[in-house]
PDB file as gemmi writes it, atoms N, CA and C in Angstrom:
CRYST1    1.000    1.000    1.000  90.00  90.00  90.00 P 1                      
ATOM      1  N   MET A   1      87.705 106.302  92.928  1.00  0.00           N  
ATOM      2  CA  MET A   1      86.580 105.609  92.432  1.00  0.00           C  
ATOM      3  C   MET A   1      86.268 106.693  90.799  1.00  0.00           C  
ATOM      4  N   GLU A   2      86.573 107.320  90.528  1.00  0.00           N  
ATOM      5  CA  GLU A   2      86.601 108.021  89.206  1.00  0.00           C  
ATOM      6  C   GLU A   2      87.490 107.207  88.226  1.00  0.00           C  
ATOM      7  N   ARG A   3      88.154 106.955  88.802  1.00  0.00           N  
ATOM      8  CA  ARG A   3      89.248 105.866  87.920  1.00  0.00           C  
ATOM      9  C   ARG A   3      88.564 104.510  87.518  1.00  0.00           C  
ATOM     10  N   VAL A   4      88.125 104.078  88.477  1.00  0.00           N  
ATOM     11  CA  VAL A   4      87.208 103.068  87.854  1.00  0.00           C  
ATOM     12  C   VAL A   4      86.203 102.922  86.971  1.00  0.00           C  
ATOM     13  N   PHE A   5      85.483 104.216  86.994  1.00  0.00           N  
ATOM     14  CA  PHE A   5      84.252 104.531  86.332  1.00  0.00           C  
ATOM     15  C   PHE A   5      84.942 104.913  85.045  1.00  0.00           C  
ATOM     16  N   ARG A   6      86.225 105.242  85.021  1.00  0.00           N  
ATOM     17  CA  ARG A   6      86.775 105.887  83.524  1.00  0.00           C  
ATOM     18  C   ARG A   6      87.222 104.656  82.832  1.00  0.00           C  
ATOM     19  N   SER A   7      87.899 103.915  83.640  1.00  0.00           N  
ATOM     20  CA  SER A   7      88.238 102.233  83.138  1.00  0.00           C  
ATOM     21  C   SER A   7      87.264 101.818  82.386  1.00  0.00           C  
ATOM     22  N   LEU A   8      85.876 101.442  83.322  1.00  0.00           N  
ATOM     23  CA  LEU A   8      85.087 100.922  82.619  1.00  0.00           C  
ATOM     24  C   LEU A   8      84.034 101.358  81.613  1.00  0.00           C  
ATOM     25  N   LYS A   9      83.884 102.895  81.732  1.00  0.00           N  
ATOM     26  CA  LYS A   9      83.392 103.206  80.048  1.00  0.00           C  
ATOM     27  C   LYS A   9      84.587 103.252  78.960  1.00  0.00           C  
ATOM     28  N   SER A  10      85.949 103.586  79.518  1.00  0.00           N  
ATOM     29  CA  SER A  10      86.513 103.410  78.264  1.00  0.00           C  
ATOM     30  C   SER A  10      86.849 101.968  77.676  1.00  0.00           C  
ATOM     31  N   GLU A  11      87.025 100.934  78.761  1.00  0.00           N  
ATOM     32  CA  GLU A  11      87.509  99.645  77.989  1.00  0.00           C  
ATOM     33  C   GLU A  11      86.223  98.589  77.950  1.00  0.00           C  
ATOM     34  N   TRP A  12      85.084  98.758  78.416  1.00  0.00           N  
ATOM     35  CA  TRP A  12      83.864  97.855  78.696  1.00  0.00           C  
ATOM     36  C   TRP A  12      82.639  97.847  77.937  1.00  0.00           C  
ATOM     37  N   VAL A  13      82.262  99.293  78.301  1.00  0.00           N  
ATOM     38  CA  VAL A  13      80.612  99.474  78.247  1.00  0.00           C  
ATOM     39  C   VAL A  13      81.101  99.827  76.367  1.00  0.00           C  
ATOM     40  N   PRO A  14      80.022  98.869  75.789  1.00  0.00           N  
ATOM     41  CA  PRO A  14      79.710  99.444  73.982  1.00  0.00           C  
ATOM     42  C   PRO A  14      79.527 100.550  73.733  1.00  0.00           C  
ATOM     43  N   PRO A  15      80.220 101.056  72.925  1.00  0.00           N  
ATOM     44  CA  PRO A  15      79.756 102.516  72.189  1.00  0.00           C  
ATOM     45  C   PRO A  15      78.352 102.902  72.112  1.00  0.00           C  
ATOM     46  N   THR A  16      77.531 101.465  71.820  1.00  0.00           N  
ATOM     47  CA  THR A  16      76.196 101.818  71.296  1.00  0.00           C  
ATOM     48  C   THR A  16      75.364 101.575  72.672  1.00  0.00           C  
ATOM     49  N   GLY A  17      75.770 101.213  73.600  1.00  0.00           N  
ATOM     50  CA  GLY A  17      75.077 101.054  74.871  1.00  0.00           C  
ATOM     51  C   GLY A  17      74.632  99.645  75.094  1.00  0.00           C  
ATOM     52  N   TYR A  18      73.695  99.336  75.802  1.00  0.00           N  
ATOM     53  CA  TYR A  18      73.174  97.979  76.165  1.00  0.00           C  
ATOM     54  C   TYR A  18      71.775  97.999  75.743  1.00  0.00           C  
ATOM     55  N   VAL A  19      71.285  97.028  75.369  1.00  0.00           N  
ATOM     56  CA  VAL A  19      69.855  96.393  74.827  1.00  0.00           C  
ATOM     57  C   VAL A  19      68.840  96.617  75.955  1.00  0.00           C  
ATOM     58  N   SER A  20      69.429  95.899  77.118  1.00  0.00           N  
ATOM     59  CA  SER A  20      68.462  95.886  78.238  1.00  0.00           C  
ATOM     60  C   SER A  20      69.567  96.071  79.571  1.00  0.00           C  
ATOM     61  N   PRO A  21      68.345  96.780  80.617  1.00  0.00           N  
ATOM     62  CA  PRO A  21      68.952  96.820  82.055  1.00  0.00           C  
ATOM     63  C   PRO A  21      69.946  95.535  82.372  1.00  0.00           C  
ATOM     64  N   LEU A  22      69.017  94.343  82.297  1.00  0.00           N  
ATOM     65  CA  LEU A  22      69.720  93.358  82.705  1.00  0.00           C  
ATOM     66  C   LEU A  22      71.071  92.357  82.189  1.00  0.00           C  
ATOM     67  N   GLU A  23      70.755  93.134  80.692  1.00  0.00           N  
ATOM     68  CA  GLU A  23      72.333  92.686  79.859  1.00  0.00           C  
ATOM     69  C   GLU A  23      73.446  93.639  80.791  1.00  0.00           C  
ATOM     70  N   ALA A  24      73.163  94.972  80.929  1.00  0.00           N  
ATOM     71  CA  ALA A  24      73.943  95.993  81.684  1.00  0.00           C  
ATOM     72  C   ALA A  24      74.616  95.492  82.964  1.00  0.00           C  
ATOM     73  N   GLN A  25      73.427  95.211  83.694  1.00  0.00           N  
ATOM     74  CA  GLN A  25      73.992  94.698  85.112  1.00  0.00           C  
ATOM     75  C   GLN A  25      74.621  93.343  85.180  1.00  0.00           C  
ATOM     76  N   ARG A  26      74.408  92.452  84.122  1.00  0.00           N  
ATOM     77  CA  ARG A  26      75.136  91.328  84.251  1.00  0.00           C  
ATOM     78  C   ARG A  26      76.851  91.457  83.480  1.00  0.00           C  
ATOM     79  N   ASP A  27      76.732  92.346  82.560  1.00  0.00           N  
ATOM     80  CA  ASP A  27      77.706  92.769  82.019  1.00  0.00           C  
ATOM     81  C   ASP A  27      78.862  93.857  82.864  1.00  0.00           C  
ATOM     82  N   LEU A  28      78.540  94.733  83.698  1.00  0.00           N  
ATOM     83  CA  LEU A  28      79.019  95.446  84.480  1.00  0.00           C  
ATOM     84  C   LEU A  28      79.311  94.587  85.741  1.00  0.00           C  
ATOM     85  N   SER A  29      78.406  93.825  86.435  1.00  0.00           N  
ATOM     86  CA  SER A  29      79.027  93.087  87.458  1.00  0.00           C  
ATOM     87  C   SER A  29      79.925  92.248  87.287  1.00  0.00           C  
ATOM     88  N   TYR A  30      80.103  91.533  86.082  1.00  0.00           N  
ATOM     89  CA  TYR A  30      81.464  90.521  85.621  1.00  0.00           C  
ATOM     90  C   TYR A  30      82.594  91.675  85.803  1.00  0.00           C  
ATOM     91  N   TYR A  31      82.140  92.862  85.148  1.00  0.00           N  
ATOM     92  CA  TYR A  31      83.891  93.829  84.844  1.00  0.00           C  
ATOM     93  C   TYR A  31      84.133  94.200  86.236  1.00  0.00           C  
ATOM     94  N   LEU A  32      83.258  94.806  87.189  1.00  0.00           N  
ATOM     95  CA  LEU A  32      83.682  94.900  88.411  1.00  0.00           C  
ATOM     96  C   LEU A  32      84.016  94.079  89.174  1.00  0.00           C  
ATOM     97  N   MET A  33      83.637  93.133  89.674  1.00  0.00           N  
ATOM     98  CA  MET A  33      83.407  91.774  90.393  1.00  0.00           C  
ATOM     99  C   MET A  33      84.988  90.846  90.081  1.00  0.00           C  
ATOM    100  N   GLN A  34      84.776  90.723  88.829  1.00  0.00           N  
ATOM    101  CA  GLN A  34      85.851  89.771  88.329  1.00  0.00           C  
ATOM    102  C   GLN A  34      86.944  90.478  87.380  1.00  0.00           C  
ATOM    103  N   ARG A  35      87.106  91.034  86.560  1.00  0.00           N  
ATOM    104  CA  ARG A  35      87.890  91.538  85.841  1.00  0.00           C  
ATOM    105  C   ARG A  35      88.783  92.781  86.393  1.00  0.00           C  
ATOM    106  N   TYR A  36      88.287  93.845  86.779  1.00  0.00           N  
ATOM    107  CA  TYR A  36      88.601  94.487  87.379  1.00  0.00           C  
ATOM    108  C   TYR A  36      89.457  94.374  88.625  1.00  0.00           C  
ATOM    109  N   ASN A  37      88.789  93.663  89.495  1.00  0.00           N  
ATOM    110  CA  ASN A  37      89.454  93.290  90.733  1.00  0.00           C  
ATOM    111  C   ASN A  37      90.303  92.259  90.344  1.00  0.00           C  
ATOM    112  N   TRP A  38      90.319  91.311  89.753  1.00  0.00           N  
ATOM    113  CA  TRP A  38      90.722  89.958  89.686  1.00  0.00           C  
ATOM    114  C   TRP A  38      91.994  89.575  88.528  1.00  0.00           C  
ATOM    115  N   LEU A  39      91.527  90.172  87.511  1.00  0.00           N  
ATOM    116  CA  LEU A  39      92.271  90.055  86.469  1.00  0.00           C  
ATOM    117  C   LEU A  39      93.376  91.363  85.607  1.00  0.00           C  
ATOM    118  N   ARG A  40      92.834  92.550  85.829  1.00  0.00           N  
ATOM    119  CA  ARG A  40      93.155  93.546  85.158  1.00  0.00           C  
ATOM    120  C   ARG A  40      94.376  94.344  85.625  1.00  0.00           C  
ATOM    121  N   PRO A  41      95.605  94.324  85.537  1.00  0.00           N  
ATOM    122  CA  PRO A  41      96.387  94.716  85.765  1.00  0.00           C  
ATOM    123  C   PRO A  41      96.645  96.195  86.217  1.00  0.00           C  
ATOM    124  N   HIS A  42      97.272  96.416  87.433  1.00  0.00           N  
ATOM    125  CA  HIS A  42      97.199  98.075  88.014  1.00  0.00           C  
ATOM    126  C   HIS A  42      98.207  98.597  88.204  1.00  0.00           C  
ATOM    127  N   GLN A  43      98.626  99.708  87.204  1.00  0.00           N  
ATOM    128  CA  GLN A  43     100.055 100.439  87.502  1.00  0.00           C  
ATOM    129  C   GLN A  43     100.601 100.497  88.769  1.00  0.00           C  
ATOM    130  N   TYR A  44      99.334 101.165  89.492  1.00  0.00           N  
ATOM    131  CA  TYR A  44      99.730 101.475  90.965  1.00  0.00           C  
ATOM    132  C   TYR A  44     100.251 100.510  91.782  1.00  0.00           C  
ATOM    133  N   ASN A  45      99.924  99.217  91.438  1.00  0.00           N  
ATOM    134  CA  ASN A  45     100.195  97.535  92.038  1.00  0.00           C  
ATOM    135  C   ASN A  45     101.170  97.085  91.621  1.00  0.00           C  
ATOM    136  N   ASP A  46     102.063  97.872  91.109  1.00  0.00           N  
ATOM    137  CA  ASP A  46     102.966  97.067  90.257  1.00  0.00           C  
ATOM    138  C   ASP A  46     102.663  95.907  89.295  1.00  0.00           C  
ATOM    139  N   GLY A  47     101.685  96.456  88.789  1.00  0.00           N  
ATOM    140  CA  GLY A  47     101.020  95.232  87.578  1.00  0.00           C  
ATOM    141  C   GLY A  47      99.880  94.238  87.960  1.00  0.00           C  
ATOM    142  N   VAL A  48      99.857  94.176  89.311  1.00  0.00           N  
ATOM    143  CA  VAL A  48      99.014  93.341  90.109  1.00  0.00           C  
ATOM    144  C   VAL A  48      97.566  93.816  90.382  1.00  0.00           C  
ATOM    145  N   PRO A  49      96.532  93.149  90.152  1.00  0.00           N  
ATOM    146  CA  PRO A  49      95.279  93.323  90.170  1.00  0.00           C  
ATOM    147  C   PRO A  49      94.829  93.791  91.700  1.00  0.00           C  
ATOM    148  N   PRO A  50      94.130  94.654  91.852  1.00  0.00           N  
ATOM    149  CA  PRO A  50      93.796  94.739  93.621  1.00  0.00           C  
ATOM    150  C   PRO A  50      93.508  94.271  94.494  1.00  0.00           C  
ATOM    151  N   ALA A  51      92.681  92.940  94.150  1.00  0.00           N  
ATOM    152  CA  ALA A  51      92.465  91.698  94.874  1.00  0.00           C  
ATOM    153  C   ALA A  51      93.560  90.854  95.211  1.00  0.00           C  
ATOM    154  N   ARG A  52      94.507  90.823  94.256  1.00  0.00           N  
ATOM    155  CA  ARG A  52      95.474  90.141  94.294  1.00  0.00           C  
ATOM    156  C   ARG A  52      96.571  90.698  95.612  1.00  0.00           C  
ATOM    157  N   ALA A  53      96.814  91.975  95.110  1.00  0.00           N  
ATOM    158  CA  ALA A  53      97.664  92.849  95.800  1.00  0.00           C  
ATOM    159  C   ALA A  53      97.025  92.969  97.269  1.00  0.00           C  
ATOM    160  N   GLU A  54      95.846  93.058  97.512  1.00  0.00           N  
ATOM    161  CA  GLU A  54      95.202  92.960  98.917  1.00  0.00           C  
ATOM    162  C   GLU A  54      95.782  91.372  99.461  1.00  0.00           C  
ATOM    163  N   GLU A  55      95.453  90.338  98.911  1.00  0.00           N  
ATOM    164  CA  GLU A  55      95.875  89.036  99.459  1.00  0.00           C  
ATOM    165  C   GLU A  55      97.426  89.413  99.977  1.00  0.00           C  
ATOM    166  N   LYS A  56      97.792  89.539  99.207  1.00  0.00           N  
ATOM    167  CA  LYS A  56      99.376  89.846  99.603  1.00  0.00           C  
ATOM    168  C   LYS A  56      99.509  90.576 101.203  1.00  0.00           C  
ATOM    169  N   LEU A  57      98.815  91.518 101.130  1.00  0.00           N  
ATOM    170  CA  LEU A  57      99.085  92.667 102.436  1.00  0.00           C  
ATOM    171  C   LEU A  57      98.032  91.727 103.479  1.00  0.00           C  
ATOM    172  N   ASN A  58      97.367  91.320 103.328  1.00  0.00           N  
ATOM    173  CA  ASN A  58      96.605  90.120 104.481  1.00  0.00           C  
ATOM    174  C   ASN A  58      97.605  89.196 104.515  1.00  0.00           C  
ATOM    175  N   VAL A  59      98.489  88.688 103.924  1.00  0.00           N  
ATOM    176  CA  VAL A  59      99.635  87.223 104.341  1.00  0.00           C  
ATOM    177  C   VAL A  59     100.158  88.251 105.180  1.00  0.00           C  
ATOM    178  N   LEU A  60     100.742  89.552 104.864  1.00  0.00           N  
ATOM    179  CA  LEU A  60     102.008  89.861 105.775  1.00  0.00           C  
ATOM    180  C   LEU A  60     101.248  90.301 106.972  1.00  0.00           C  
ATOM    181  N   SER A  61     100.360  90.838 107.082  1.00  0.00           N  
ATOM    182  CA  SER A  61      99.785  91.969 108.257  1.00  0.00           C  
ATOM    183  C   SER A  61      99.152  90.424 109.202  1.00  0.00           C  
ATOM    184  N   GLY A  62      99.114  88.935 108.536  1.00  0.00           N  
ATOM    185  CA  GLY A  62      98.498  88.177 109.409  1.00  0.00           C  
ATOM    186  C   GLY A  62      96.798  87.855 109.414  1.00  0.00           C  
ATOM    187  N   ILE A  63      96.085  88.926 108.675  1.00  0.00           N  
ATOM    188  CA  ILE A  63      94.821  89.070 108.541  1.00  0.00           C  
ATOM    189  C   ILE A  63      94.405  87.998 107.603  1.00  0.00           C  
ATOM    190  N   SER A  64      93.215  87.176 108.186  1.00  0.00           N  
ATOM    191  CA  SER A  64      92.924  85.941 107.107  1.00  0.00           C  
ATOM    192  C   SER A  64      91.407  86.606 106.736  1.00  0.00           C  
TER     193      SER A  64                                                      
END                                                                             
């Protein structure tokens, strides 16, 4: 979990912060649910985003 927040702070959050809580919620939700899980390559998964790596595991295990 610490790695997620480190990546979030270093890659996504603007240095000056957000203007409003709503803007922060929208931006951080996008980062966590879309970019981090589906687009951002992860070294641990051989360059595959976590959600894609999990899909591969589910296919192998027969879980849908």
